[in-house]
Structure formats: C-alpha cells, structure tokens
N, C-alpha and C positions, 0 to 999 in steps of 0.2 A: 503494499499500498505506499510506504513514503516513496516508493522509487515513482508509483506513478504519478501521484502529486506532484514531487520534483519535474517530471515530465511536463505536466501542463500547466504547472504555475506562473510560468513566463507567459500563456497566452490569455492566463484569466489576469494577470498584472496590465497587460498591455490592454485588454479588454476594461477594465477597469480604468486606467486612464483614458480609452479613449471616450469613457461613458461620463466620468466623475471631469475630466478638464472640463469639456466645454459647460455642463452645467456650472461648476464655480464660477469659472467666466460670466455665463450669462447672470450669475445671484450679485456678483460685484460689478457687472458693468453699469455705468452711469443712465442708461433708458432704464434698468429695472426701476430706479429709485425716480425717476417721474413715472407717473401715473397717466399723462396727458402732452405729447409734445407736439408742436405744432411748429413748422417749418416757412418762416415767409420770404419770398423771393421774386425774382424775376429771371427771364433767361441773360441779361447782361450778368448778373451775379449768382454764378454756380455757388453751390455748399457739397459739402461731402458729409452725405446722412448715414445714419447707421441702420435702417430700416426699423419700421415697425412705426415711425412716426407720419402725422399727414403734413404732406407737401401743398404749399400753394403758392403757384406761380402766376403774379399777379398782371403777366401778360401773356396770361394763357387766351382769356377771352378774344384779345384784341387778333391776335397769331389766328385763331378760330376764324374770326371774321373777316381775318384779309384772305385764309384761306377759302371762304364761302365767296366772297367779291371778285378773286382773282378772274383778270381779264372776261368781264361782263361786258356784253354787248351794248352801244351808245343808248339805245333805244329802251327806254324804262318797262316798259312791258314784256319785251325779251326777256329782261336782263332779271325780271319777277320770276319769270318761268324757271328760268335757269338755277336761281338759287332755289328755288321751289324742289326742283329736279335733284341738285345737290342733296339737299337737306332730306329727300326721300331716298335718295340711294346711301346717304350716311346711316339713314337708319334709328335707332335707338340706342346704338352705342355712341352717335355723332351726338343727340340729344342728350345723353347722360353727361358727355364732355364738357358739352356748353352749360348746361345747369349747372355741373360741380366747378367747373370754373367762374360763374358769377356769385356762386357761394361763395367759395373761395375768399371773393374781393369782398363781398359784405361780412365775412366771418373777421376777416384781416381789420377790416374799419372796426367792428365792433370792441373787437381785443387790443383795439390802440393803436395799433403798430404804427409808427412813426416814421421809421427808417427800415432800411432792407441793408443783410439778409438779415431775418430777425429769429430768435429761436425762441416760443415762449412755450414754458412748463406749467402745466394745472391750469392754465388760462388766468395766472398770478405773476409769475417771475417771467421774465424775459433779459436776454441779451443780444443784444446789435451788434452788428460787425463782424461777427467771426462767424467765417465760413464753414467754419469745422464743427459739425455739430455736435460731435462728442466732446468737445474742448467746451463749448457753449456750455450744456447741460451737467457737465462737470462743475463748473465757474458757481452756476445755478445751487448744486448741489452743496459743494462749499460753504457758500452764502446762507443755506440753509439749517446746515450745520451749524454756524456761529450765530445766527439768527431766528430762531425757531420761530 
C-alpha cells in the first residue's frame, strides 16, 4: 500500500495544485472584494478589464448610428427604407445592442461619472483615469479597508 500511495501521490499533488491555486487566486483577487463593478469608457480610452465587470462604452450608440446611416441615399424616403431594412436585417441582436448602448449612457449619467475611464464599485466608489481595472479596484479596496 505505501508503494502505491507513493506512485500516485505526485498526480494527486498536481491535481490539488491545479484546483487549489486558481481557487485561492479567485478568492484574493480584487474583483471578488467588489460586488458590483462598472467600467465606463469610450473607444479612444481603452481599458484592461478582468472579466465579470460591466463595460459601458459611451460612444457605442453613436458608432451603431453611424453604421446604420452609412452610405444612405440622398432621397429621404429611400434613406428611411434603407435604415428600416438594416434594422430588420440586424434583428433582435441589433435592437438589443442599441438598447444596451443607450442604457449604458443613462446608467453612467445616473452614476455621476464625470471623466473617463472610470471604474465604479458598488455604485459608491469611483477611480477616474486608471485604464487598468485591477489596479483601480485594488485602490478602492485599499481605501475601503482604511475608511470602512
């Protein structure tokens, strides 16, 4: 029995590390301390995200509008028909993207975001100008520990 245990022990240790290491990193990562993380930016201010956060791109709606209105004919009736066709062709996915884009603008405004990029945690704490979300969330968590 001890010989069999020795033979399988390295595999069990590897499996243990493969399971325990990511779990411990997830427990101590900055994103786990923050319940709700919203990143507000635009296409000119890229951010390094961590995953799991909500990303609001303030210029997404105008980019979608530009896509819908690209190369429209001068005749307004024909232009309306082309836009309707594009909207129908885009289907529910395009409608969802448009709705999400405008909802993001509304949410950023209601959060009081004044500068981009902005990382907002729990609708209460914000870090402006930090393009690395992990650092921004870490700064917020550090502040929370000193100012509960």
